[in-house]
mmCIF file as gemmi writes it, N, C-alpha and C atoms, coordinates in Angstrom:
data_model
loop_
_atom_site.group_PDB
_atom_site.id
_atom_site.type_symbol
_atom_site.label_atom_id
_atom_site.label_alt_id
_atom_site.label_comp_id
_atom_site.label_asym_id
_atom_site.label_entity_id
_atom_site.label_seq_id
_atom_site.pdbx_PDB_ins_code
_atom_site.Cartn_x
_atom_site.Cartn_y
_atom_site.Cartn_z
_atom_site.occupancy
_atom_site.B_iso_or_equiv
_atom_site.pdbx_formal_charge
_atom_site.auth_seq_id
_atom_site.auth_asym_id
_atom_site.pdbx_PDB_model_num
ATOM 1 N N . MET Axp A 1 ? 106.694 20.154 -58.829 1 0 ? 1 A 1
ATOM 2 C CA . MET Axp A 1 ? 105.617 19.12 -58.71 1 0 ? 1 A 1
ATOM 3 C C . MET Axp A 1 ? 104.449 19.544 -59.656 1 0 ? 1 A 1
ATOM 4 N N . PHE Axp A 2 ? 103.879 18.56 -60.282 1 0 ? 2 A 1
ATOM 5 C CA . PHE Axp A 2 ? 102.718 18.729 -61.142 1 0 ? 2 A 1
ATOM 6 C C . PHE Axp A 2 ? 101.552 17.897 -60.537 1 0 ? 2 A 1
ATOM 7 N N . VAL Axp A 3 ? 100.367 18.481 -60.514 1 0 ? 3 A 1
ATOM 8 C CA . VAL Axp A 3 ? 99.139 17.807 -60.043 1 0 ? 3 A 1
ATOM 9 C C . VAL Axp A 3 ? 98.214 17.851 -61.24 1 0 ? 3 A 1
ATOM 10 N N . ASP Axp A 4 ? 97.859 16.699 -61.763 1 0 ? 4 A 1
ATOM 11 C CA . ASP Axp A 4 ? 96.943 16.609 -62.948 1 0 ? 4 A 1
ATOM 12 C C . ASP Axp A 4 ? 97.498 17.464 -64.103 1 0 ? 4 A 1
ATOM 13 N N . GLY Axp A 5 ? 98.765 17.481 -64.256 1 0 ? 5 A 1
ATOM 14 C CA . GLY Axp A 5 ? 99.349 18.214 -65.422 1 0 ? 5 A 1
ATOM 15 C C . GLY Axp A 5 ? 99.59 19.762 -65.163 1 0 ? 5 A 1
ATOM 16 N N . GLU Axp A 6 ? 99.083 20.241 -64.088 1 0 ? 6 A 1
ATOM 17 C CA . GLU Axp A 6 ? 99.298 21.671 -63.707 1 0 ? 6 A 1
ATOM 18 C C . GLU Axp A 6 ? 100.403 21.84 -62.732 1 0 ? 6 A 1
ATOM 19 N N . LYS Axp A 7 ? 101.294 22.833 -63.024 1 0 ? 7 A 1
ATOM 20 C CA . LYS Axp A 7 ? 102.484 23.036 -62.123 1 0 ? 7 A 1
ATOM 21 C C . LYS Axp A 7 ? 101.999 23.59 -60.781 1 0 ? 7 A 1
ATOM 22 N N . SER Axp A 8 ? 102.571 23.053 -59.691 1 0 ? 8 A 1
ATOM 23 C CA . SER Axp A 8 ? 102.256 23.4 -58.319 1 0 ? 8 A 1
ATOM 24 C C . SER Axp A 8 ? 103.546 23.777 -57.597 1 0 ? 8 A 1
ATOM 25 N N . ASP Axp A 9 ? 103.491 24.793 -56.774 1 0 ? 9 A 1
ATOM 26 C CA . ASP Axp A 9 ? 104.699 25.259 -55.971 1 0 ? 9 A 1
ATOM 27 C C . ASP Axp A 9 ? 104.692 24.662 -54.563 1 0 ? 9 A 1
ATOM 28 N N . LEU Axp A 10 ? 103.843 23.616 -54.387 1 0 ? 10 A 1
ATOM 29 C CA . LEU Axp A 10 ? 103.792 23.032 -53.03 1 0 ? 10 A 1
ATOM 30 C C . LEU Axp A 10 ? 105.094 22.431 -52.555 1 0 ? 10 A 1
ATOM 31 N N . VAL Axp A 11 ? 105.855 21.775 -53.436 1 0 ? 11 A 1
ATOM 32 C CA . VAL Axp A 11 ? 107.088 21.16 -53.106 1 0 ? 11 A 1
ATOM 33 C C . VAL Axp A 11 ? 108.277 21.996 -53.588 1 0 ? 11 A 1
ATOM 34 N N . ALA Axp A 12 ? 109.176 22.284 -52.71 1 0 ? 12 A 1
ATOM 35 C CA . ALA Axp A 12 ? 110.38 23.062 -53.111 1 0 ? 12 A 1
ATOM 36 C C . ALA Axp A 12 ? 111.647 22.352 -52.681 1 0 ? 12 A 1
ATOM 37 N N . ASP Axp A 13 ? 112.747 22.993 -52.862 1 0 ? 13 A 1
ATOM 38 C CA . ASP Axp A 13 ? 114.04 22.477 -52.48 1 0 ? 13 A 1
ATOM 39 C C . ASP Axp A 13 ? 114.015 22.085 -51.021 1 0 ? 13 A 1
ATOM 40 N N . ALA Axp A 14 ? 114.473 20.872 -50.658 1 0 ? 14 A 1
ATOM 41 C CA . ALA Axp A 14 ? 114.38 20.419 -49.296 1 0 ? 14 A 1
ATOM 42 C C . ALA Axp A 14 ? 115.686 19.798 -48.916 1 0 ? 14 A 1
ATOM 43 N N . TYR Axp A 15 ? 116.697 20.68 -48.782 1 0 ? 15 A 1
ATOM 44 C CA . TYR Axp A 15 ? 118.092 20.133 -48.418 1 0 ? 15 A 1
ATOM 45 C C . TYR Axp A 15 ? 118.067 19.606 -47.019 1 0 ? 15 A 1
ATOM 46 N N . ILE Axp A 16 ? 118.637 18.367 -46.867 1 0 ? 16 A 1
ATOM 47 C CA . ILE Axp A 16 ? 118.735 17.78 -45.524 1 0 ? 16 A 1
ATOM 48 C C . ILE Axp A 16 ? 120.164 17.485 -45.215 1 0 ? 16 A 1
ATOM 49 N N . VAL Axp A 17 ? 120.569 17.812 -44.086 1 0 ? 17 A 1
ATOM 50 C CA . VAL Axp A 17 ? 122.038 17.574 -43.661 1 0 ? 17 A 1
ATOM 51 C C . VAL Axp A 17 ? 122.33 16.081 -43.633 1 0 ? 17 A 1
ATOM 52 N N . GLU Axp A 18 ? 123.542 15.726 -43.948 1 0 ? 18 A 1
ATOM 53 C CA . GLU Axp A 18 ? 124.001 14.289 -44.089 1 0 ? 18 A 1
ATOM 54 C C . GLU Axp A 18 ? 123.639 13.617 -42.795 1 0 ? 18 A 1
ATOM 55 N N . ARG Axp A 19 ? 123.43 12.302 -42.849 1 0 ? 19 A 1
ATOM 56 C CA . ARG Axp A 19 ? 123.163 11.403 -41.772 1 0 ? 19 A 1
ATOM 57 C C . ARG Axp A 19 ? 121.996 11.789 -40.9 1 0 ? 19 A 1
ATOM 58 N N . THR Axp A 20 ? 121.057 12.524 -41.497 1 0 ? 20 A 1
ATOM 59 C CA . THR Axp A 20 ? 119.822 12.795 -40.816 1 0 ? 20 A 1
ATOM 60 C C . THR Axp A 20 ? 118.689 12.52 -41.747 1 0 ? 20 A 1
ATOM 61 N N . HIS Axp A 21 ? 117.44 12.826 -41.288 1 0 ? 21 A 1
ATOM 62 C CA . HIS Axp A 21 ? 116.294 12.605 -42.196 1 0 ? 21 A 1
ATOM 63 C C . HIS Axp A 21 ? 115.284 13.713 -41.831 1 0 ? 21 A 1
ATOM 64 N N . ASP Axp A 22 ? 114.393 13.962 -42.781 1 0 ? 22 A 1
ATOM 65 C CA . ASP Axp A 22 ? 113.375 14.996 -42.591 1 0 ? 22 A 1
ATOM 66 C C . ASP Axp A 22 ? 112.114 14.536 -43.264 1 0 ? 22 A 1
ATOM 67 N N . ASN Axp A 23 ? 110.972 14.734 -42.759 1 0 ? 23 A 1
ATOM 68 C CA . ASN Axp A 23 ? 109.734 14.437 -43.354 1 0 ? 23 A 1
ATOM 69 C C . ASN Axp A 23 ? 109.092 15.696 -43.837 1 0 ? 23 A 1
ATOM 70 N N . ASP Axp A 24 ? 109.101 15.823 -45.191 1 0 ? 24 A 1
ATOM 71 C CA . ASP Axp A 24 ? 108.448 17.027 -45.829 1 0 ? 24 A 1
ATOM 72 C C . ASP Axp A 24 ? 107.033 16.6 -46.09 1 0 ? 24 A 1
ATOM 73 N N . LEU Axp A 25 ? 106.154 17.241 -45.384 1 0 ? 25 A 1
ATOM 74 C CA . LEU Axp A 25 ? 104.693 16.952 -45.616 1 0 ? 25 A 1
ATOM 75 C C . LEU Axp A 25 ? 104.048 18.026 -46.452 1 0 ? 25 A 1
ATOM 76 N N . TRP Axp A 26 ? 103.143 17.666 -47.308 1 0 ? 26 A 1
ATOM 77 C CA . TRP Axp A 26 ? 102.395 18.632 -48.045 1 0 ? 26 A 1
ATOM 78 C C . TRP Axp A 26 ? 100.971 18.136 -48.259 1 0 ? 26 A 1
ATOM 79 N N . HIS Axp A 27 ? 100.127 19.057 -48.423 1 0 ? 27 A 1
ATOM 80 C CA . HIS Axp A 27 ? 98.678 18.694 -48.522 1 0 ? 27 A 1
ATOM 81 C C . HIS Axp A 27 ? 98.067 19.464 -49.748 1 0 ? 27 A 1
ATOM 82 N N . ILE Axp A 28 ? 97.166 18.763 -50.43 1 0 ? 28 A 1
ATOM 83 C CA . ILE Axp A 28 ? 96.41 19.442 -51.536 1 0 ? 28 A 1
ATOM 84 C C . ILE Axp A 28 ? 94.97 19.342 -51.117 1 0 ? 28 A 1
ATOM 85 N N . HIS Axp A 29 ? 94.233 20.422 -51.093 1 0 ? 29 A 1
ATOM 86 C CA . HIS Axp A 29 ? 92.853 20.531 -50.789 1 0 ? 29 A 1
ATOM 87 C C . HIS Axp A 29 ? 92.019 20.937 -52.012 1 0 ? 29 A 1
ATOM 88 N N . GLY Axp A 30 ? 90.77 20.542 -51.993 1 0 ? 30 A 1
ATOM 89 C CA . GLY Axp A 30 ? 89.837 21.036 -52.979 1 0 ? 30 A 1
ATOM 90 C C . GLY Axp A 30 ? 89.842 20.264 -54.295 1 0 ? 30 A 1
ATOM 91 N N . LEU Axp A 31 ? 90.458 19.053 -54.345 1 0 ? 31 A 1
ATOM 92 C CA . LEU Axp A 31 ? 90.42 18.272 -55.537 1 0 ? 31 A 1
ATOM 93 C C . LEU Axp A 31 ? 89.096 17.641 -55.758 1 0 ? 31 A 1
ATOM 94 N N . ALA Axp A 32 ? 88.63 17.513 -56.966 1 0 ? 32 A 1
ATOM 95 C CA . ALA Axp A 32 ? 87.403 16.876 -57.289 1 0 ? 32 A 1
ATOM 96 C C . ALA Axp A 32 ? 87.556 15.362 -56.976 1 0 ? 32 A 1
ATOM 97 N N . ALA Axp A 33 ? 86.468 14.709 -56.805 1 0 ? 33 A 1
ATOM 98 C CA . ALA Axp A 33 ? 86.476 13.247 -56.574 1 0 ? 33 A 1
ATOM 99 C C . ALA Axp A 33 ? 86.975 12.547 -57.829 1 0 ? 33 A 1
ATOM 100 N N . GLY Axp A 34 ? 87.693 11.471 -57.626 1 0 ? 34 A 1
ATOM 101 C CA . GLY Axp A 34 ? 88.27 10.738 -58.742 1 0 ? 34 A 1
ATOM 102 C C . GLY Axp A 34 ? 89.822 10.584 -58.756 1 0 ? 34 A 1
ATOM 103 N N . ASP Axp A 35 ? 90.273 10.035 -59.821 1 0 ? 35 A 1
ATOM 104 C CA . ASP Axp A 35 ? 91.761 9.728 -59.842 1 0 ? 35 A 1
ATOM 105 C C . ASP Axp A 35 ? 92.533 10.977 -60.167 1 0 ? 35 A 1
ATOM 106 N N . HIS Axp A 36 ? 93.716 11.108 -59.611 1 0 ? 36 A 1
ATOM 107 C CA . HIS Axp A 36 ? 94.565 12.244 -59.862 1 0 ? 36 A 1
ATOM 108 C C . HIS Axp A 36 ? 96.034 11.68 -60.085 1 0 ? 36 A 1
ATOM 109 N N . THR Axp A 37 ? 96.862 12.488 -60.775 1 0 ? 37 A 1
ATOM 110 C CA . THR Axp A 37 ? 98.161 12.198 -61.06 1 0 ? 37 A 1
ATOM 111 C C . THR Axp A 37 ? 99.122 13.27 -60.406 1 0 ? 37 A 1
ATOM 112 N N . ILE Axp A 38 ? 100.134 12.778 -59.683 1 0 ? 38 A 1
ATOM 113 C CA . ILE Axp A 38 ? 101.118 13.673 -59.144 1 0 ? 38 A 1
ATOM 114 C C . ILE Axp A 38 ? 102.466 13.289 -59.731 1 0 ? 38 A 1
ATOM 115 N N . ARG Axp A 39 ? 103.194 14.325 -60.298 1 0 ? 39 A 1
ATOM 116 C CA . ARG Axp A 39 ? 104.54 14.084 -60.856 1 0 ? 39 A 1
ATOM 117 C C . ARG Axp A 39 ? 105.496 14.923 -60.172 1 0 ? 39 A 1
ATOM 118 N N . LEU Axp A 40 ? 106.572 14.301 -59.631 1 0 ? 40 A 1
ATOM 119 C CA . LEU Axp A 40 ? 107.66 14.986 -58.95 1 0 ? 40 A 1
ATOM 120 C C . LEU Axp A 40 ? 108.819 15.113 -59.963 1 0 ? 40 A 1
ATOM 121 N N . VAL Axp A 41 ? 109.43 16.199 -60.064 1 0 ? 41 A 1
ATOM 122 C CA . VAL Axp A 41 ? 110.604 16.354 -61.007 1 0 ? 41 A 1
ATOM 123 C C . VAL Axp A 41 ? 111.76 17.023 -60.289 1 0 ? 41 A 1
ATOM 124 N N . THR Axp A 42 ? 112.948 16.369 -60.495 1 0 ? 42 A 1
ATOM 125 C CA . THR Axp A 42 ? 114.152 16.998 -59.916 1 0 ? 42 A 1
ATOM 126 C C . THR Axp A 42 ? 114.716 18.052 -60.983 1 0 ? 42 A 1
ATOM 127 N N . THR Axp A 43 ? 115.265 19.072 -60.509 1 0 ? 43 A 1
ATOM 128 C CA . THR Axp A 43 ? 115.817 20.127 -61.356 1 0 ? 43 A 1
ATOM 129 C C . THR Axp A 43 ? 117.261 20.398 -60.929 1 0 ? 43 A 1
ATOM 130 N N . ASP Axp A 44 ? 117.931 21.243 -61.688 1 0 ? 44 A 1
ATOM 131 C CA . ASP Axp A 44 ? 119.308 21.65 -61.347 1 0 ? 44 A 1
ATOM 132 C C . ASP Axp A 44 ? 119.268 22.776 -60.233 1 0 ? 44 A 1
ATOM 133 N N . ALA Axp A 45 ? 118.125 23.33 -59.919 1 0 ? 45 A 1
ATOM 134 C CA . ALA Axp A 45 ? 118.041 24.333 -58.865 1 0 ? 45 A 1
ATOM 135 C C . ALA Axp A 45 ? 118.126 23.646 -57.539 1 0 ? 45 A 1
ATOM 136 N N . ALA Axp A 46 ? 119.245 23.615 -56.91 1 0 ? 46 A 1
ATOM 137 C CA . ALA Axp A 46 ? 119.429 22.944 -55.606 1 0 ? 46 A 1
ATOM 138 C C . ALA Axp A 46 ? 120.276 23.815 -54.633 1 0 ? 46 A 1
ATOM 139 N N . ASP Axp A 47 ? 120.178 23.441 -53.465 1 0 ? 47 A 1
ATOM 140 C CA . ASP Axp A 47 ? 120.952 24.044 -52.371 1 0 ? 47 A 1
ATOM 141 C C . ASP Axp A 47 ? 122.456 23.792 -52.741 1 0 ? 47 A 1
ATOM 142 N N . PRO Axp A 48 ? 123.344 24.773 -52.663 1 0 ? 48 A 1
ATOM 143 C CA . PRO Axp A 48 ? 124.727 24.561 -53.032 1 0 ? 48 A 1
ATOM 144 C C . PRO Axp A 48 ? 125.405 23.41 -52.246 1 0 ? 48 A 1
ATOM 145 N N . ARG Axp A 49 ? 124.891 23.123 -51.088 1 0 ? 49 A 1
ATOM 146 C CA . ARG Axp A 49 ? 125.541 22.079 -50.244 1 0 ? 49 A 1
ATOM 147 C C . ARG Axp A 49 ? 125.063 20.667 -50.717 1 0 ? 49 A 1
ATOM 148 N N . SER Axp A 50 ? 124.097 20.597 -51.507 1 0 ? 50 A 1
ATOM 149 C CA . SER Axp A 50 ? 123.513 19.298 -51.939 1 0 ? 50 A 1
ATOM 150 C C . SER Axp A 50 ? 124.53 18.639 -52.888 1 0 ? 50 A 1
ATOM 151 N N . LYS Axp A 51 ? 124.615 17.259 -52.783 1 0 ? 51 A 1
ATOM 152 C CA . LYS Axp A 51 ? 125.427 16.479 -53.598 1 0 ? 51 A 1
ATOM 153 C C . LYS Axp A 51 ? 124.753 15.532 -54.591 1 0 ? 51 A 1
ATOM 154 N N . GLY Axp A 52 ? 123.397 15.65 -54.527 1 0 ? 52 A 1
ATOM 155 C CA . GLY Axp A 52 ? 122.636 14.703 -55.454 1 0 ? 52 A 1
ATOM 156 C C . GLY Axp A 52 ? 121.252 15.176 -55.576 1 0 ? 52 A 1
ATOM 157 N N . ARG Axp A 53 ? 120.491 14.343 -56.307 1 0 ? 53 A 1
ATOM 158 C CA . ARG Axp A 53 ? 119.037 14.574 -56.522 1 0 ? 53 A 1
ATOM 159 C C . ARG Axp A 53 ? 118.355 13.237 -56.236 1 0 ? 53 A 1
ATOM 160 N N . LYS Axp A 54 ? 117.763 13.19 -55.072 1 0 ? 54 A 1
ATOM 161 C CA . LYS Axp A 54 ? 117.062 11.984 -54.702 1 0 ? 54 A 1
ATOM 162 C C . LYS Axp A 54 ? 115.689 12.324 -54.196 1 0 ? 54 A 1
ATOM 163 N N . ILE Axp A 55 ? 114.719 11.52 -54.599 1 0 ? 55 A 1
ATOM 164 C CA . ILE Axp A 55 ? 113.397 11.679 -54.101 1 0 ? 55 A 1
ATOM 165 C C . ILE Axp A 55 ? 112.997 10.329 -53.46 1 0 ? 55 A 1
ATOM 166 N N . GLU Axp A 56 ? 112.534 10.36 -52.259 1 0 ? 56 A 1
ATOM 167 C CA . GLU Axp A 56 ? 112.113 9.131 -51.632 1 0 ? 56 A 1
ATOM 168 C C . GLU Axp A 56 ? 110.693 9.348 -51.166 1 0 ? 56 A 1
ATOM 169 N N . ILE Axp A 57 ? 109.811 8.433 -51.537 1 0 ? 57 A 1
ATOM 170 C CA . ILE Axp A 57 ? 108.375 8.536 -51.058 1 0 ? 57 A 1
ATOM 171 C C . ILE Axp A 57 ? 108.178 7.245 -50.197 1 0 ? 57 A 1
ATOM 172 N N . SER Axp A 58 ? 107.833 7.486 -48.946 1 0 ? 58 A 1
ATOM 173 C CA . SER Axp A 58 ? 107.611 6.37 -48.053 1 0 ? 58 A 1
ATOM 174 C C . SER Axp A 58 ? 106.146 5.983 -48.032 1 0 ? 58 A 1
ATOM 175 N N . LYS Axp A 59 ? 105.231 7.004 -48.084 1 0 ? 59 A 1
ATOM 176 C CA . LYS Axp A 59 ? 103.775 6.661 -48.14 1 0 ? 59 A 1
ATOM 177 C C . LYS Axp A 59 ? 102.995 7.912 -48.47 1 0 ? 59 A 1
ATOM 178 N N . ALA Axp A 60 ? 101.855 7.657 -48.94 1 0 ? 60 A 1
ATOM 179 C CA . ALA Axp A 60 ? 100.78 8.674 -49.278 1 0 ? 60 A 1
ATOM 180 C C . ALA Axp A 60 ? 99.564 8.342 -48.516 1 0 ? 60 A 1
ATOM 181 N N . VAL Axp A 61 ? 98.946 9.39 -47.95 1 0 ? 61 A 1
ATOM 182 C CA . VAL Axp A 61 ? 97.695 9.215 -47.178 1 0 ? 61 A 1
ATOM 183 C C . VAL Axp A 61 ? 96.622 9.99 -47.963 1 0 ? 61 A 1
ATOM 184 N N . VAL Axp A 62 ? 95.555 9.378 -48.178 1 0 ? 62 A 1
ATOM 185 C CA . VAL Axp A 62 ? 94.432 10.048 -48.893 1 0 ? 62 A 1
ATOM 186 C C . VAL Axp A 62 ? 93.243 10.041 -47.89 1 0 ? 62 A 1
ATOM 187 N N . TYR Axp A 63 ? 92.752 11.243 -47.721 1 0 ? 63 A 1
ATOM 188 C CA . TYR Axp A 63 ? 91.557 11.401 -46.849 1 0 ? 63 A 1
ATOM 189 C C . TYR Axp A 63 ? 90.343 11.681 -47.7 1 0 ? 63 A 1
ATOM 190 N N . GLN Axp A 64 ? 89.222 11.083 -47.307 1 0 ? 64 A 1
ATOM 191 C CA . GLN Axp A 64 ? 87.96 11.322 -48.012 1 0 ? 64 A 1
ATOM 192 C C . GLN Axp A 64 ? 87.038 12.078 -47.073 1 0 ? 64 A 1
ATOM 193 N N . VAL Axp A 65 ? 86.486 13.184 -47.58 1 0 ? 65 A 1
ATOM 194 C CA . VAL Axp A 65 ? 85.483 13.949 -46.808 1 0 ? 65 A 1
ATOM 195 C C . VAL Axp A 65 ? 84.156 13.341 -46.977 1 0 ? 65 A 1
ATOM 196 N N . LYS Axp A 66 ? 83.497 13.08 -45.905 1 0 ? 66 A 1
ATOM 197 C CA . LYS Axp A 66 ? 82.111 12.461 -46.026 1 0 ? 66 A 1
ATOM 198 C C . LYS Axp A 66 ? 81.04 13.489 -45.651 1 0 ? 66 A 1
């Protein structure tokens, strides 16, 4: 994963057993106010049981500190 062009180790291999689902949650703290870019990249480094490379994003939640 990259945040604003910088590599981040927040997201790692997340193998999920067939016919199940899992919610991988991650948080980034301390970002300056304003727009940010997040880029997720699949690689060949995968769990040996994995049969594919799929990323599914169902939603993103942004909190603002007041």
